N, C-alpha and C positions, 0 to 999 in steps of 0.2 A: 359892407358886411359880406356880400357875396364874394368880392375879390379876396377878402381875408380868408374866407373858408376855403376857396380854391387854392390859395397859396399854402395854407396849412395842410390841406390834403396832399398837395404835391410834395411838401416837405416830409410829411410822415411816411409817404410811400417811398420816397427816395432814400431816406436815412435809416432804413432797416438794414443794418450793416451785416448781421450774421444770421438773418432769419432762416430758420429751418435747415441750416447747413453749416453752422459754426463749429468750431473746435471745442473740445472739452477743456475745462479749466486746468491750467498748469500752475501748481502751487509755487513754482519758482519764478513765475513771470510777474511783472508789475512793479517797477521801481517807482519811488516817490517822485512826482512831477512838480513839486513845489518850486524847484529852481526855475521853472518856466512860467512863473506867475505872470498873468495878464498878457501872455503872448496871444495874438489874435490870428485866426485863419478865416478866410472867406470862401464860401462855396456858393454856387448858383444852381437853382433847380427850376424845372419847368413842369407843367401839368399837361398830360396827354389824355386826360379823361374826356369822355364824349360830351361835346358842347356844339351848338350850332356853329358852323364854320367861321363866320365872322367873329363871333364872341370868343371862340377858341383861339383864333389868331391874336385877337386883342389881349386876351388874358395871358397867353403865353409870352407876349412881348412885355407886358407889365410884370409878370412873375420873374422873368429873366433878369430884371433889374432889382429884384428884392433879394438881398443876401441873407444866407443863414450864417450866423457868426458863431464862433467857438472860442472860448477863452479858458485858460488854465490858471487856477488860483491856489493859494496856500491856505488850506484848512487845518494844517498840522496842529495848530493850537487847540482845536476842539477834538482831536483824536489823541488823547493823552497816552502817548507811548504805544498806541495800538495801530497795527497795520490794517489799513482799510482804504476805501475810496468813496467819493461822492460825485453824483452827476445831477445837475439841475437843468430844466428846460423851461423857457418862457415863450409860449406861443405868440404873445403880444409883440415881442421883438425878434422872434426866431433865433433866440440866443441859447446856446448850450454852454454850461459852465462845468468844468471838470476839476476834481482833485484826484491825483494819481490816475491819470487817464487810461494808462495801459491796463490797469486792473479793472476799470470800468468797462472795458471791451471784452473781457474774458467771461466765458459761460461757466456756470455752476448750478447746482440744484436750487430751485426757487423756494423749496421748503414750504412753510405755511403762507408765504405771500401768494401762493397759487390759489388760496381760498377766494381771492378776488375773482379769478376766472371761474372757479367752481360755483360760486354764488350766481354769477350771470348765466352760466350754462344751465344750472338747475332751474332758474327762473324762465329762461328761454324755452326749455323743453318740458315745462309743466311739472317738474318734480317738486319745485317750490312755488309758492304763490305770493308770499309777502314776508315781512319781518317776523311774523308770528308762526311761520311754518315749522312743523316739528317732524323729526325722523324717529325711528323706532329705537328706544333705549332698551337694551337687553337685560339690564340689571347688573352688569359687570361693575365691580368696584375698582375704579382707577385711582392711581396715586394723586392725580390732579383732581381734587374734590369738585371743582367747577364742572367737570365732565359727567358727574354722577347724577343724572336726572333726565327728565323729559324736556330737553332744551328747545327754545325757539331759535330761528335762524340768527337773530341778533345776538342772543346769548352764546350760541355756538361760535359765531364769527369772533366775537370779542374775547372769548376764552380760548380761541384757537383749537376747538375740539376736533381732533382727527377722526374719531369714529363717525361723527355726524357727517362730515364732508366725504368720507369714504363711501357712505351709503348714497350720498347725492351723486357722486361721480359714477358709481356702479349702476345706479338707476338710469343715468343719461346714456351710458354705454360707450365702448371704446371707439367705434366708428364716428360717432357724433363729436366726441371730445377731440379726436384727431382732426376732423374737418374744421372745427372751430379754431383750433390752434393754428392751422394752416391759413385760415382766413385772417387771423391776427398777426401772422408771422411771429409767433411766440417762441423765441429762442430756437432750439433745434427741432421742436415739434415732435419729439420722440417719446411715444407712449408704449414702446415695444416691451418694456418690463412693467406691464400693467399692474401686476401684483406686488411690485416693489422688489427690494433686495434683502428682505428679512432683517432689516436693521432693528426691528422691535420684535419682542417675543409673541405678540398677539397679531393675528392676521389683519384685523381691522385698523391697526396702527401702522401699516405699511402701504406704499403706493409708488407709482412711477414718478411722482413729484417730490418724493422724500429721499434724497440721496441716491437716486436711481437714474433711469434713462433720460428723463426730461431735464434740460438745462437752459439757462437764459443768462444774459449779461446784465449788469446794472443799466447800461445804455439802452438795451432792448426793453428792460422793464419800464423805463421812462417813456420810450416811444409807444409802447402798447398802452400805457395809462393815458397818454395824450390822445391816442386814437379813440379810446373808449369815452372819455369825458369831454372831448371836443366834438362828439357826434359823428365820428368818422369810422365807426365800427358797425357790425350787423346787429348789435343789441338794441332793443327798444328803449326809448327814453325813460319809460316808467320803470324798467328793470334797472337801468343805470341809476335812477334816483333812489331806489331801494338800497342798492349797493352803497351809494354815497352816504345815506343816512346811517348805515351800520359801520361805516368807516370813520365816522367823526371821532377825533381824538381830543381836540380842544377848540374853544372859542374865546376870543378876547379882543376888545377894541375893534370890532368889525372885521376881524380876520379869523379864519378857521383853518385848522389843519386836519386832513383826512389821511389815514394810512393803515398799513398792516405790517406787523412784525413777522419774522421768521427766524428760527434758530435750529442749527444743526450741531450736534455734540462734538464735532471735530474742530471747533474754533471758527466756524462760519456763522454769520448772522446778518439779517436784513431789517431795514425799515424802508418801505416804499409808499408813495402816495403823492399828495399835492397840497399846496397852500393856496387858499382862496381869499381874495379881498375884493368885494363887489363882483364885477364881471371878469376880473383878471385872475388867472391861475398860474402857478409855478409848480411844475412836476419835479419830483426828486426820487432818487434811490441812494440810500446809504448802505454800503456793504462792508462788513468786517471779515477779515481773514487772518487770523493770528493763532496758529497752532501752539505756539509757545506759551500763550496766555489763555488757553481755551476755557479755563474756569471763570474768566472775567468776561467772556464773549457771550452775548445774548441779544435777542431782538430788542429787549428793553434798553440795553446799552446803546444799540444803534439808534433807537428812538431818542434817547437822551442827547446823543450827538447832533441829531437833526434839530432838536428843539434849541440847542445852543447855537447852531448855525443861524436859525431863523430869528433868534433873539438879538 
């Protein structure tokens, strides 16, 4: 187990491809990679983390022989005429699987998938205590009726309530959020447009994570999720367990799927999370980017595609 954790730690540290310095998403990039189905590439990683010298040398020798594999597969059948991509990662085999890989490597706004980090940051910094924690509802009537009330953390997460998490993030503060993003190597780590880009008419419905300065790629989403749920982040286990509970989407035949959707009105949408069976997990990010069919694009559609892949 120790060797596995060291290998995983080295892998996650090494494979942060665009962390905090990547380029913005280019709508014109990302051709379909299905023609490269099942092509494999091998990479080798080593761990330079502090260990007693003898153990470090031994572990490095063992890790150097452990490949991280990458394969490209054709998921076009479950993306019904929709431009998008998928990346999956299995820590058990150190295997990354891509559909439309070039799109998986491009950064764009995380939108509501950032509520994963907002939840952990709120718990870590004492703004939130548990699934029942509430923020101050001002009485504003929103078009999404699920937001109109004194919500718990679980209710706010599952209804993707922007005003709730805007209060959480503001209470944590810019400097702490920035530091946590850098610790995670979360995309470009850019919170410079703290108040957002005025995409929505109400102040509490804007923020740096909503079509603004913060950007992350699908590949980076998967890497960050693996860090968090494989115990390689700075977050406490009890906080990660609370997050896991509110991320639960479905349970069937001993398998569970955990995730979070995200939708942007310009034809971009997300569903990110992991599938769990016993002690094994497979992390995933589904990203849709189709401006020509933006009326059909949503986080729910991305979730449907994920469920079809897993079925």
